[in-house]
N, C-alpha and C positions, 0 to 999 in steps of 0.2 A: 704638414711641416716635416719634410724629410731632408734636412740640410744642416751642416754641409755633407753629412753622410747618412747616418741611421736615425736622426733625431725623431723624437716622439715614438720611440719603439723600445719596448722591453722584451727581449727575446731570450728564451731558455731552451737550449738543445741538450737532450739527455741521451745517454747510451749505456747499455749494460756491459759493454766491453771494458777491459782493463787497459786504460791509457794513462801513461805517466803525465803528470801535470805540465811539465815543460814541453813535452811533445804536443799535447793537446792544445796548449796555448799557441805554439808555433803554427800548428795546422789551422787553428781558428782564425788567427790574424791574417793568414794568407787567403783563406776562404772569404772572410769578411771584406777584404780589400777588393775581391773580384765580384762580390754580390751586393751585400748591404750598402757598401760604400759607393755603389754606382747606380743609385736610384734617386729619382726626384719626383716630388708631387707639385710643390709650388715654390721651392727655393728658399723658404723661410725656416728659421731654427726654433727649437724649443729647448728646454732644460734636460729632457730625458733622452738618453742615447746609450743604451746598454745591451750587450749580448753576453750571455753566460753559458758555458758548456760544462756539463757534469757527467762524470763517468763512475758508475757504481762498481763495475767489475763483477757483477752478479753472475754473468754468463760463464765466466772463467776464460773467455777468449781474450788473448793478450795481443795488444798492438804495440809493436816495438819499432824503433827508428831503423830505417834502412831495409826493412823487410817487405815482402809482397803484401802482407796484411796492412802495413802502414799506407801503402799506395792505394789499396782498395778502400781503406777507411777514409782516406783523404777525398777520393772521388765521391763516395757516398755522402760525406759531410758537405761537399760542394753542391751536390744535387739537392739536398734538404735545404741548404741556405738559399740557393737560387729560387726554389719554389716559394719559400717564405718571402723573399725579397719581391718576387713578382706579385704575390698576393697583396703585399703592402701597397704597391703602386696601383694594382687593379682595384683596390678598395679605397683609393683616394677620394676625397670628398667631391662628389658629383662626377667622378671620372666615368667616361663611357668608352674610351679607346686607349690603347697602349701604343707607344712609339719606341722602337729600338733605334738608337742612334749610334752609328759607328763612324769614327774618323780615322782614316788611314793616311799614309804618306806625309805625316808631320815630321818636323825636324827631330823631335824626341817624343817619348811616350807621355811625358808630363805635358807638353804642349798639345798633344792629341787629346788627352783627358780634359784639359782646360777648354778646348774648342767643343768637345762633346758635351761637357757640362753647361757651357754657355748656350748651346742649342736646346738642351733638355730643360733649362730653367727659363727660357725666353717666353714671356707672356704672349708675344706676337706669334711665335711658332706654335705654342700650345693652343691658342685660339684658332689659328689656321687649321690645326688638326680637328678641333671641335666642330668647326663650320665646314670642313672638307673644302677649304678655300685653297685653290691651286696657286699659291703665291710663294714660290721657292725663293724669291728675293728675301723673304724673312729669314730663311735658313742661311742664305749667303750673308745677310747682315749680321746674324748672330755669330757666325764664324769670324767675320771681320772685326767684331767687337771683342773677341777673345784675345788672350795674350799670344796665341799661336802666330808665328811669323811665316808668311808664305807669299807667293806672287799671285795676286788676284787673277791674272791672266791665265793661270794654270788650274784654277779651281774647277772641280768636277763634283756634281751632285746627282745622286740617283734616288728615286723613290720606288720602293718595291722592285728594284732591279732595273727600272726604266730610267735612262739617262735624261735628266732635265736641264742640266747645266754642263757645258763643255768649254774648256778654255776660258772660263769666266763669263760666258755668254749663255743666256737662257735659250734653249732649243725650242723650235716650233711644235711643241706637243699639244694636241687638242685639249682644251680645258675640260671637256667631258671625260677624257681619259684620266686626267689628273684627279678630277673629283671622284671618279669611280675608285681609284686607288686609295684615296684618302678616306673613303667611306668604310674601308675594311676595319674590323675590330682591333687589329694589330698591324701597324704600319712600320716598315723599315726605311730608315734614312741612312744612306752611305755617302760620306763626304771624303773625297780624295784631294789632299792639298798639294800633292806632287812636289813635296819639299824634303822628303827623307823617308825613313822606315818606321817612324813612330806610329803607334796606334792606340786607340782608346774607345771604350764603349760605355753607354749610359742607357738606362731604361726610364722612361717618363710616361706621363699621361696627358690627356687634353685638359684644357681649362674651360669649364662650362658655366652657364648661367646658374646651375645648381650649386656650384662651388661658391659663387658670390652670395647666393641666397643663404646657404648654410653659415658662412662666415660673417655675414652681415646681421644675422638674426639669432645667433646661437644663444645669446644671453636673455632672449625674450621668451 
């Protein structure tokens, strides 16, 4: 349950650098928006959704706004958060594969994120990934079900860099090639709406029989 953003996660990040609370809060919010808030396991919510950052200052190294140290610290904080966020998805109940979803060419970043999230939380897309089923129509359907506004006749979809849909029409890619791409442990999906310059990314996993078994029998 990782929705709408970090749910079912209690995360504590610590540093021995001296970072002012206001700066640390600002950096953490930006990092969380790009990492923990862009993951999905099954699209459901729980009551637990917290990330805490603590700075002891024990090292004596100071991180001040507008300095090179602040930029370096922000990059390092982002790397740590991204690794943790990826581990959460990789450790999803019954998960066997990861899927990187990128939507570009949307009217706005908000619409791009809405489309990316719709893909990442779609049970049909996630079971497609689980079964290495080359049905890109499920991806197109998820995009169409999102709030993003675009011309379907301009839709473009790529799997692992291979163009599967162009101008809204599925291309004649051999099913064996598509299945081979979907069998990889981490698969990239790139959707271009050709409607603007907005972009958004999500990280998700497949939905397997093991997920159903765990959640159907956890109380027994």
